Jmol script that loads the backbone (N, CA, C; Angstrom):
load data "model"
ATOM      1  N   MET A   1     133.989 137.936 121.963  1.00  0.00           N
ATOM      2  CA  MET A   1     133.935 137.184 120.729  1.00  0.00           C
ATOM      3  C   MET A   1     132.541 137.325 120.129  1.00  0.00           C
ATOM      4  N   GLY A   2     132.469 137.621 118.843  1.00  0.00           N
ATOM      5  CA  GLY A   2     131.187 137.786 118.172  1.00  0.00           C
ATOM      6  C   GLY A   2     130.571 136.448 117.800  1.00  0.00           C
ATOM      7  N   SER A   3     129.321 136.506 117.401  1.00  0.00           N
ATOM      8  CA  SER A   3     128.627 135.277 117.030  1.00  0.00           C
ATOM      9  C   SER A   3     128.883 134.965 115.562  1.00  0.00           C
ATOM     10  N   LEU A   4     128.833 133.699 115.234  1.00  0.00           N
ATOM     11  CA  LEU A   4     129.020 133.237 113.872  1.00  0.00           C
ATOM     12  C   LEU A   4     127.656 133.072 113.233  1.00  0.00           C
ATOM     13  N   LYS A   5     127.446 133.759 112.126  1.00  0.00           N
ATOM     14  CA  LYS A   5     126.176 133.656 111.411  1.00  0.00           C
ATOM     15  C   LYS A   5     126.401 132.790 110.179  1.00  0.00           C
ATOM     16  N   VAL A   6     125.667 131.690 110.112  1.00  0.00           N
ATOM     17  CA  VAL A   6     125.823 130.724 109.023  1.00  0.00           C
ATOM     18  C   VAL A   6     124.528 130.666 108.228  1.00  0.00           C
ATOM     19  N   ASN A   7     124.691 130.564 106.931  1.00  0.00           N
ATOM     20  CA  ASN A   7     123.551 130.459 106.049  1.00  0.00           C
ATOM     21  C   ASN A   7     123.865 129.337 105.052  1.00  0.00           C
ATOM     22  N   ALA A   8     123.017 128.343 104.990  1.00  0.00           N
ATOM     23  CA  ALA A   8     123.266 127.189 104.122  1.00  0.00           C
ATOM     24  C   ALA A   8     123.397 127.610 102.657  1.00  0.00           C
ATOM     25  N   ALA A   9     122.592 128.564 102.226  1.00  0.00           N
ATOM     26  CA  ALA A   9     122.665 129.022 100.829  1.00  0.00           C
ATOM     27  C   ALA A   9     124.007 129.691 100.550  1.00  0.00           C
ATOM     28  N   CYS A  10     124.521 130.452 101.508  1.00  0.00           N
ATOM     29  CA  CYS A  10     125.824 131.095 101.321  1.00  0.00           C
ATOM     30  C   CYS A  10     126.946 130.059 101.276  1.00  0.00           C
ATOM     31  N   LEU A  11     126.841 129.002 102.083  1.00  0.00           N
ATOM     32  CA  LEU A  11     127.840 127.940 102.026  1.00  0.00           C
ATOM     33  C   LEU A  11     127.832 127.275 100.650  1.00  0.00           C
ATOM     34  N   GLU A  12     126.657 127.062 100.097  1.00  0.00           N
ATOM     35  CA  GLU A  12     126.569 126.455  98.773  1.00  0.00           C
ATOM     36  C   GLU A  12     127.110 127.405  97.705  1.00  0.00           C
ATOM     37  N   THR A  13     126.862 128.701  97.853  1.00  0.00           N
ATOM     38  CA  THR A  13     127.413 129.685  96.922  1.00  0.00           C
ATOM     39  C   THR A  13     128.934 129.666  96.957  1.00  0.00           C
ATOM     40  N   LEU A  14     129.500 129.596  98.155  1.00  0.00           N
ATOM     41  CA  LEU A  14     130.950 129.521  98.282  1.00  0.00           C
ATOM     42  C   LEU A  14     131.468 128.224  97.677  1.00  0.00           C
ATOM     43  N   ALA A  15     130.736 127.134  97.853  1.00  0.00           N
ATOM     44  CA  ALA A  15     131.127 125.861  97.247  1.00  0.00           C
ATOM     45  C   ALA A  15     131.152 125.982  95.724  1.00  0.00           C
ATOM     46  N   GLU A  16     130.148 126.636  95.150  1.00  0.00           N
ATOM     47  CA  GLU A  16     130.107 126.824  93.698  1.00  0.00           C
ATOM     48  C   GLU A  16     131.273 127.687  93.222  1.00  0.00           C
ATOM     49  N   LEU A  17     131.629 128.721  94.008  1.00  0.00           N
ATOM     50  CA  LEU A  17     132.794 129.537  93.654  1.00  0.00           C
ATOM     51  C   LEU A  17     134.060 128.695  93.642  1.00  0.00           C
ATOM     52  N   CYS A  18     134.222 127.833  94.638  1.00  0.00           N
ATOM     53  CA  CYS A  18     135.394 126.956  94.687  1.00  0.00           C
ATOM     54  C   CYS A  18     135.444 126.050  93.461  1.00  0.00           C
ATOM     55  N   ARG A  19     134.288 125.510  93.083  1.00  0.00           N
ATOM     56  CA  ARG A  19     134.244 124.652  91.890  1.00  0.00           C
ATOM     57  C   ARG A  19     134.642 125.440  90.636  1.00  0.00           C
ATOM     58  N   SER A  20     134.119 126.658  90.528  1.00  0.00           N
ATOM     59  CA  SER A  20     134.430 127.508  89.381  1.00  0.00           C
ATOM     60  C   SER A  20     135.914 127.857  89.343  1.00  0.00           C
ATOM     61  N   TRP A  21     136.463 128.238  90.495  1.00  0.00           N
ATOM     62  CA  TRP A  21     137.889 128.574  90.554  1.00  0.00           C
ATOM     63  C   TRP A  21     138.756 127.375  90.216  1.00  0.00           C
ATOM     64  N   SER A  22     138.322 126.186  90.627  1.00  0.00           N
ATOM     65  CA  SER A  22     139.134 124.996  90.333  1.00  0.00           C
ATOM     66  C   SER A  22     139.160 124.729  88.829  1.00  0.00           C
ATOM     67  N   GLU A  23     138.041 124.970  88.148  1.00  0.00           N
ATOM     68  CA  GLU A  23     138.018 124.807  86.701  1.00  0.00           C
ATOM     69  C   GLU A  23     138.901 125.846  86.029  1.00  0.00           C
ATOM     70  N   GLU A  24     138.855 127.076  86.538  1.00  0.00           N
ATOM     71  CA  GLU A  24     139.691 128.148  86.017  1.00  0.00           C
ATOM     72  C   GLU A  24     141.174 127.830  86.180  1.00  0.00           C
ATOM     73  N   ALA A  25     141.533 127.321  87.347  1.00  0.00           N
ATOM     74  CA  ALA A  25     142.941 127.021  87.624  1.00  0.00           C
ATOM     75  C   ALA A  25     143.484 125.996  86.646  1.00  0.00           C
ATOM     76  N   GLY A  26     142.676 125.039  86.286  1.00  0.00           N
ATOM     77  CA  GLY A  26     143.133 124.004  85.367  1.00  0.00           C
ATOM     78  C   GLY A  26     143.179 124.430  83.918  1.00  0.00           C
ATOM     79  N   SER A  27     142.492 125.512  83.576  1.00  0.00           N
ATOM     80  CA  SER A  27     142.418 125.916  82.173  1.00  0.00           C
ATOM     81  C   SER A  27     143.317 127.098  81.818  1.00  0.00           C
ATOM     82  N   THR A  28     144.091 127.627  82.768  1.00  0.00           N
ATOM     83  CA  THR A  28     144.879 128.818  82.492  1.00  0.00           C
ATOM     84  C   THR A  28     146.296 128.534  82.019  1.00  0.00           C
ATOM     85  N   ILE A  29     146.738 127.299  82.096  1.00  0.00           N
ATOM     86  CA  ILE A  29     148.111 126.963  81.711  1.00  0.00           C
ATOM     87  C   ILE A  29     148.137 126.495  80.266  1.00  0.00           C
ATOM     88  N   THR A  30     148.938 127.154  79.432  1.00  0.00           N
ATOM     89  CA  THR A  30     149.084 126.778  78.038  1.00  0.00           C
ATOM     90  C   THR A  30     150.518 126.307  77.812  1.00  0.00           C
ATOM     91  N   PRO A  31     150.706 125.036  77.455  1.00  0.00           N
ATOM     92  CA  PRO A  31     152.068 124.549  77.245  1.00  0.00           C
ATOM     93  C   PRO A  31     152.730 125.192  76.030  1.00  0.00           C
ATOM     94  N   VAL A  32     154.052 125.298  76.077  1.00  0.00           N
ATOM     95  CA  VAL A  32     154.825 125.878  74.987  1.00  0.00           C
ATOM     96  C   VAL A  32     155.617 124.761  74.314  1.00  0.00           C
ATOM     97  N   THR A  33     155.629 124.762  72.988  1.00  0.00           N
ATOM     98  CA  THR A  33     156.410 123.790  72.244  1.00  0.00           C
ATOM     99  C   THR A  33     157.794 124.383  72.008  1.00  0.00           C
ATOM    100  N   PRO A  34     158.849 123.682  72.428  1.00  0.00           N
ATOM    101  CA  PRO A  34     160.189 124.253  72.268  1.00  0.00           C
ATOM    102  C   PRO A  34     160.580 124.398  70.797  1.00  0.00           C
ATOM    103  N   GLY A  35     161.270 125.508  70.514  1.00  0.00           N
ATOM    104  CA  GLY A  35     161.780 125.737  69.165  1.00  0.00           C
ATOM    105  C   GLY A  35     163.223 125.265  69.050  1.00  0.00           C
ATOM    106  N   ILE A  36     163.702 125.077  67.845  1.00  0.00           N
ATOM    107  CA  ILE A  36     165.042 124.540  67.618  1.00  0.00           C
ATOM    108  C   ILE A  36     166.129 125.535  68.033  1.00  0.00           C
ATOM    109  N   SER A  37     165.988 126.806  67.708  1.00  0.00           N
ATOM    110  CA  SER A  37     167.061 127.771  67.951  1.00  0.00           C
ATOM    111  C   SER A  37     167.245 128.127  69.425  1.00  0.00           C
ATOM    112  N   VAL A  38     166.247 127.957  70.206  1.00  0.00           N
ATOM    113  CA  VAL A  38     166.346 128.331  71.627  1.00  0.00           C
ATOM    114  C   VAL A  38     165.941 127.160  72.503  1.00  0.00           C
ATOM    115  N   GLN A  39     166.508 126.000  72.206  1.00  0.00           N
ATOM    116  CA  GLN A  39     166.083 124.789  72.902  1.00  0.00           C
ATOM    117  C   GLN A  39     166.293 124.853  74.408  1.00  0.00           C
ATOM    118  N   ALA A  40     167.418 125.395  74.864  1.00  0.00           N
ATOM    119  CA  ALA A  40     167.674 125.448  76.310  1.00  0.00           C
ATOM    120  C   ALA A  40     166.643 126.322  77.002  1.00  0.00           C
ATOM    121  N   SER A  41     166.388 127.496  76.446  1.00  0.00           N
ATOM    122  CA  SER A  41     165.388 128.391  77.040  1.00  0.00           C
ATOM    123  C   SER A  41     163.992 127.798  76.939  1.00  0.00           C
ATOM    124  N   SER A  42     163.713 127.208  75.802  1.00  0.00           N
ATOM    125  CA  SER A  42     162.400 126.598  75.608  1.00  0.00           C
ATOM    126  C   SER A  42     162.190 125.442  76.573  1.00  0.00           C
ATOM    127  N   ALA A  43     163.232 124.662  76.792  1.00  0.00           N
ATOM    128  CA  ALA A  43     163.117 123.546  77.733  1.00  0.00           C
ATOM    129  C   ALA A  43     162.830 124.068  79.135  1.00  0.00           C
ATOM    130  N   ALA A  44     163.462 125.168  79.505  1.00  0.00           N
ATOM    131  CA  ALA A  44     163.215 125.761  80.827  1.00  0.00           C
ATOM    132  C   ALA A  44     161.774 126.253  80.922  1.00  0.00           C
ATOM    133  N   VAL A  45     161.299 126.874  79.863  1.00  0.00           N
ATOM    134  CA  VAL A  45     159.917 127.366  79.843  1.00  0.00           C
ATOM    135  C   VAL A  45     158.942 126.200  79.933  1.00  0.00           C
ATOM    136  N   VAL A  46     159.233 125.136  79.202  1.00  0.00           N
ATOM    137  CA  VAL A  46     158.374 123.941  79.250  1.00  0.00           C
ATOM    138  C   VAL A  46     158.353 123.365  80.664  1.00  0.00           C
ATOM    139  N   ALA A  47     159.503 123.336  81.325  1.00  0.00           N
ATOM    140  CA  ALA A  47     159.569 122.815  82.696  1.00  0.00           C
ATOM    141  C   ALA A  47     158.753 123.687  83.642  1.00  0.00           C
ATOM    142  N   VAL A  48     158.849 125.006  83.469  1.00  0.00           N
ATOM    143  CA  VAL A  48     158.067 125.911  84.317  1.00  0.00           C
ATOM    144  C   VAL A  48     156.579 125.706  84.071  1.00  0.00           C
ATOM    145  N   HIS A  49     156.206 125.578  82.794  1.00  0.00           N
ATOM    146  CA  HIS A  49     154.785 125.338  82.480  1.00  0.00           C
ATOM    147  C   HIS A  49     154.308 124.016  83.061  1.00  0.00           C
ATOM    148  N   ALA A  50     155.142 123.003  83.030  1.00  0.00           N
ATOM    149  CA  ALA A  50     154.771 121.707  83.605  1.00  0.00           C
ATOM    150  C   ALA A  50     154.560 121.827  85.112  1.00  0.00           C
ATOM    151  N   ASN A  51     155.463 122.564  85.773  1.00  0.00           N
ATOM    152  CA  ASN A  51     155.295 122.792  87.220  1.00  0.00           C
ATOM    153  C   ASN A  51     154.036 123.608  87.500  1.00  0.00           C
ATOM    154  N   ALA A  52     153.790 124.611  86.677  1.00  0.00           N
ATOM    155  CA  ALA A  52     152.586 125.430  86.863  1.00  0.00           C
ATOM    156  C   ALA A  52     151.329 124.593  86.646  1.00  0.00           C
ATOM    157  N   ALA A  53     151.363 123.708  85.655  1.00  0.00           N
ATOM    158  CA  ALA A  53     150.209 122.848  85.391  1.00  0.00           C
ATOM    159  C   ALA A  53     149.959 121.903  86.565  1.00  0.00           C
ATOM    160  N   ARG A  54     151.035 121.334  87.129  1.00  0.00           N
ATOM    161  CA  ARG A  54     150.865 120.449  88.301  1.00  0.00           C
ATOM    162  C   ARG A  54     150.310 121.229  89.491  1.00  0.00           C
ATOM    163  N   THR A  55     150.820 122.448  89.674  1.00  0.00           N
ATOM    164  CA  THR A  55     150.325 123.279  90.773  1.00  0.00           C
ATOM    165  C   THR A  55     148.855 123.630  90.570  1.00  0.00           C
ATOM    166  N   ALA A  56     148.496 123.989  89.341  1.00  0.00           N
ATOM    167  CA  ALA A  56     147.094 124.309  89.037  1.00  0.00           C
ATOM    168  C   ALA A  56     146.204 123.102  89.283  1.00  0.00           C
ATOM    169  N   ALA A  57     146.670 121.922  88.882  1.00  0.00           N
ATOM    170  CA  ALA A  57     145.880 120.711  89.111  1.00  0.00           C
ATOM    171  C   ALA A  57     145.714 120.438  90.604  1.00  0.00           C
ATOM    172  N   MET A  58     146.788 120.638  91.362  1.00  0.00           N
ATOM    173  CA  MET A  58     146.732 120.419  92.803  1.00  0.00           C
ATOM    174  C   MET A  58     145.777 121.429  93.466  1.00  0.00           C
ATOM    175  N   LEU A  59     145.889 122.694  93.061  1.00  0.00           N
ATOM    176  CA  LEU A  59     144.987 123.705  93.619  1.00  0.00           C
ATOM    177  C   LEU A  59     143.536 123.442  93.213  1.00  0.00           C
ATOM    178  N   GLY A  60     143.346 123.026  91.973  1.00  0.00           N
ATOM    179  CA  GLY A  60     141.996 122.705  91.509  1.00  0.00           C
ATOM    180  C   GLY A  60     141.392 121.567  92.315  1.00  0.00           C
ATOM    181  N   ALA A  61     142.193 120.533  92.569  1.00  0.00           N
ATOM    182  CA  ALA A  61     141.701 119.402  93.363  1.00  0.00           C
ATOM    183  C   ALA A  61     141.371 119.845  94.789  1.00  0.00           C
ATOM    184  N   ARG A  62     142.199 120.701  95.342  1.00  0.00           N
ATOM    185  CA  ARG A  62     141.959 121.192  96.708  1.00  0.00           C
ATOM    186  C   ARG A  62     140.676 122.025  96.760  1.00  0.00           C
ATOM    187  N   MET A  63     140.471 122.865  95.730  1.00  0.00           N
ATOM    188  CA  MET A  63     139.241 123.671  95.701  1.00  0.00           C
ATOM    189  C   MET A  63     138.014 122.791  95.524  1.00  0.00           C
ATOM    190  N   GLN A  64     138.127 121.713  94.726  1.00  0.00           N
ATOM    191  CA  GLN A  64     137.008 120.783  94.579  1.00  0.00           C
ATOM    192  C   GLN A  64     136.705 120.117  95.922  1.00  0.00           C
ATOM    193  N   GLU A  65     137.765 119.758  96.648  1.00  0.00           N
ATOM    194  CA  GLU A  65     137.597 119.152  97.969  1.00  0.00           C
ATOM    195  C   GLU A  65     136.920 120.143  98.926  1.00  0.00           C
ATOM    196  N   ASN A  66     137.362 121.404  98.891  1.00  0.00           N
ATOM    197  CA  ASN A  66     136.733 122.428  99.727  1.00  0.00           C
ATOM    198  C   ASN A  66     135.266 122.622  99.354  1.00  0.00           C
ATOM    199  N   ALA A  67     134.982 122.602  98.061  1.00  0.00           N
ATOM    200  CA  ALA A  67     133.596 122.741  97.601  1.00  0.00           C
ATOM    201  C   ALA A  67     132.733 121.618  98.144  1.00  0.00           C
ATOM    202  N   ALA A  68     133.255 120.397  98.110  1.00  0.00           N
ATOM    203  CA  ALA A  68     132.492 119.254  98.635  1.00  0.00           C
ATOM    204  C   ALA A  68     132.249 119.401 100.124  1.00  0.00           C
ATOM    205  N   HIS A  69     133.279 119.844 100.859  1.00  0.00           N
ATOM    206  CA  HIS A  69     133.121 120.056 102.301  1.00  0.00           C
ATOM    207  C   HIS A  69     132.106 121.166 102.594  1.00  0.00           C
ATOM    208  N   LEU A  70     132.159 122.242 101.818  1.00  0.00           N
ATOM    209  CA  LEU A  70     131.216 123.339 102.015  1.00  0.00           C
ATOM    210  C   LEU A  70     129.781 122.901 101.720  1.00  0.00           C
ATOM    211  N   SER A  71     129.601 122.125 100.654  1.00  0.00           N
ATOM    212  CA  SER A  71     128.260 121.623 100.334  1.00  0.00           C
ATOM    213  C   SER A  71     127.737 120.725 101.448  1.00  0.00           C
ATOM    214  N   ALA A  72     128.603 119.851 101.945  1.00  0.00           N
ATOM    215  CA  ALA A  72     128.202 118.957 103.030  1.00  0.00           C
ATOM    216  C   ALA A  72     127.889 119.750 104.296  1.00  0.00           C
ATOM    217  N   ALA A  73     128.696 120.762 104.586  1.00  0.00           N
ATOM    218  CA  ALA A  73     128.449 121.586 105.777  1.00  0.00           C
ATOM    219  C   ALA A  73     127.128 122.335 105.646  1.00  0.00           C
ATOM    220  N   GLY A  74     126.850 122.852 104.454  1.00  0.00           N
ATOM    221  CA  GLY A  74     125.583 123.551 104.230  1.00  0.00           C
ATOM    222  C   GLY A  74     124.394 122.629 104.408  1.00  0.00           C
ATOM    223  N   ALA A  75     124.507 121.424 103.878  1.00  0.00           N
ATOM    224  CA  ALA A  75     123.418 120.444 104.018  1.00  0.00           C
ATOM    225  C   ALA A  75     123.232 120.039 105.475  1.00  0.00           C
ATOM    226  N   ALA A  76     124.339 119.808 106.173  1.00  0.00           N
ATOM    227  CA  ALA A  76     124.257 119.436 107.588  1.00  0.00           C
ATOM    228  C   ALA A  76     123.657 120.572 108.412  1.00  0.00           C
ATOM    229  N   PHE A  77     124.040 121.801 108.095  1.00  0.00           N
ATOM    230  CA  PHE A  77     123.492 122.954 108.798  1.00  0.00           C
ATOM    231  C   PHE A  77     121.979 123.052 108.572  1.00  0.00           C
ATOM    232  N   ALA A  78     121.558 122.890 107.313  1.00  0.00           N
ATOM    233  CA  ALA A  78     120.122 122.971 107.003  1.00  0.00           C
ATOM    234  C   ALA A  78     119.365 121.849 107.714  1.00  0.00           C
ATOM    235  N   ASP A  79     119.940 120.641 107.733  1.00  0.00           N
ATOM    236  CA  ASP A  79     119.308 119.516 108.437  1.00  0.00           C
ATOM    237  C   ASP A  79     119.180 119.818 109.934  1.00  0.00           C
ATOM    238  N   ASN A  80     120.242 120.385 110.505  1.00  0.00           N
ATOM    239  CA  ASN A  80     120.229 120.726 111.926  1.00  0.00           C
ATOM    240  C   ASN A  80     119.168 121.791 112.223  1.00  0.00           C
ATOM    241  N   GLU A  81     119.049 122.763 111.348  1.00  0.00           N
ATOM    242  CA  GLU A  81     118.031 123.799 111.523  1.00  0.00           C
ATOM    243  C   GLU A  81     116.633 123.196 111.457  1.00  0.00           C
ATOM    244  N   GLN A  82     116.430 122.284 110.500  1.00  0.00           N
ATOM    245  CA  GLN A  82     115.120 121.636 110.365  1.00  0.00           C
ATOM    246  C   GLN A  82     114.806 120.805 111.602  1.00  0.00           C
ATOM    247  N   ALA A  83     115.810 120.110 112.125  1.00  0.00           N
ATOM    248  CA  ALA A  83     115.597 119.309 113.336  1.00  0.00           C
ATOM    249  C   ALA A  83     115.252 120.208 114.513  1.00  0.00           C
ATOM    250  N   GLY A  84     115.889 121.359 114.595  1.00  0.00           N
ATOM    251  CA  GLY A  84     115.585 122.310 115.661  1.00  0.00           C
ATOM    252  C   GLY A  84     114.176 122.832 115.575  1.00  0.00           C
ATOM    253  N   VAL A  85     113.746 123.160 114.352  1.00  0.00           N
ATOM    254  CA  VAL A  85     112.382 123.632 114.150  1.00  0.00           C
ATOM    255  C   VAL A  85     111.384 122.533 114.498  1.00  0.00           C
ATOM    256  N   ALA A  86     111.675 121.317 114.051  1.00  0.00           N
ATOM    257  CA  ALA A  86     110.764 120.189 114.350  1.00  0.00           C
ATOM    258  C   ALA A  86     110.681 119.963 115.854  1.00  0.00           C
ATOM    259  N   GLY A  87     111.819 120.055 116.538  1.00  0.00           N
ATOM    260  CA  GLY A  87     111.815 119.893 118.000  1.00  0.00           C
ATOM    261  C   GLY A  87     111.020 120.974 118.690  1.00  0.00           C
ATOM    262  N   PHE A  88     111.163 122.197 118.203  1.00  0.00           N
ATOM    263  CA  PHE A  88     110.413 123.320 118.757  1.00  0.00           C
ATOM    264  C   PHE A  88     108.928 123.141 118.495  1.00  0.00           C
ATOM    265  N   ASP A  89     108.582 122.739 117.285  1.00  0.00           N
ATOM    266  CA  ASP A  89     107.185 122.517 116.929  1.00  0.00           C
ATOM    267  C   ASP A  89     106.575 121.389 117.797  1.00  0.00           C
ATOM    268  N   ALA A  90     107.372 120.379 118.092  1.00  0.00           N
ATOM    269  CA  ALA A  90     106.884 119.277 118.909  1.00  0.00           C
ATOM    270  C   ALA A  90     106.534 119.726 120.320  1.00  0.00           C
ATOM    271  N   LEU A  91     107.148 120.804 120.760  1.00  0.00           N
ATOM    272  CA  LEU A  91     106.836 121.366 122.079  1.00  0.00           C
ATOM    273  C   LEU A  91     105.554 122.192 122.055  1.00  0.00           C
ATOM    274  N   GLY A  92     105.037 122.446 120.873  1.00  0.00           N
ATOM    275  CA  GLY A  92     103.804 123.199 120.754  1.00  0.00           C
ATOM    276  C   GLY A  92     104.025 124.697 120.667  1.00  0.00           C
ATOM    277  N   GLY A  93     105.276 125.120 120.440  1.00  0.00           N
ATOM    278  CA  GLY A  93     105.591 126.534 120.326  1.00  0.00           C
ATOM    279  C   GLY A  93     105.354 127.040 118.925  1.00  0.00           C
ATOM    280  N   ALA A  94     105.365 128.322 118.771  1.00  0.00           N
ATOM    281  CA  ALA A  94     105.225 128.941 117.462  1.00  0.00           C
ATOM    282  C   ALA A  94     106.571 129.483 117.035  1.00  0.00           C
ATOM    283  N   ALA A  95     106.967 129.222 115.793  1.00  0.00           N
ATOM    284  CA  ALA A  95     108.238 129.735 115.287  1.00  0.00           C
ATOM    285  C   ALA A  95     108.181 131.244 115.202  1.00  0.00           C
ATOM    286  N   VAL A  96     109.296 131.863 115.515  1.00  0.00           N
ATOM    287  CA  VAL A  96     109.365 133.336 115.478  1.00  0.00           C
ATOM    288  C   VAL A  96     110.137 133.773 114.275  1.00  0.00           C
TER     289      VAL A  96
END
end "model"
wireframe off; spacefill off
backbone 0.3
color backbone group
C-alpha cells in the first residue's frame, strides 16, 4: 500500500472546485413555459425540468457540504502539521 500525500492548499483548491461546481449545477437548468398547442408535451418537459432542477439543487448542496468538509480537513491538517513542528522544535531539533 502506498503512502497518502496530503497538502492543505490542495484540499482547499478542491473545496473551491466543489463550490464552483455547485454554483454551476444550480444555474444550468432553464425552465420551459408550456405552449397551448403542445400542452401535454410541454407539461412533460416542464416536469423533467423540475426534476432536473431538484437534482441540480441536491447535487449543489452535496458539493457545498463536501467543500465545507474539505476546507475543515485542510485546516485540521495544517493545524496538525503546525503542532508537529512545534513539538519537534520543543525537543530542540532542527526542521528538515
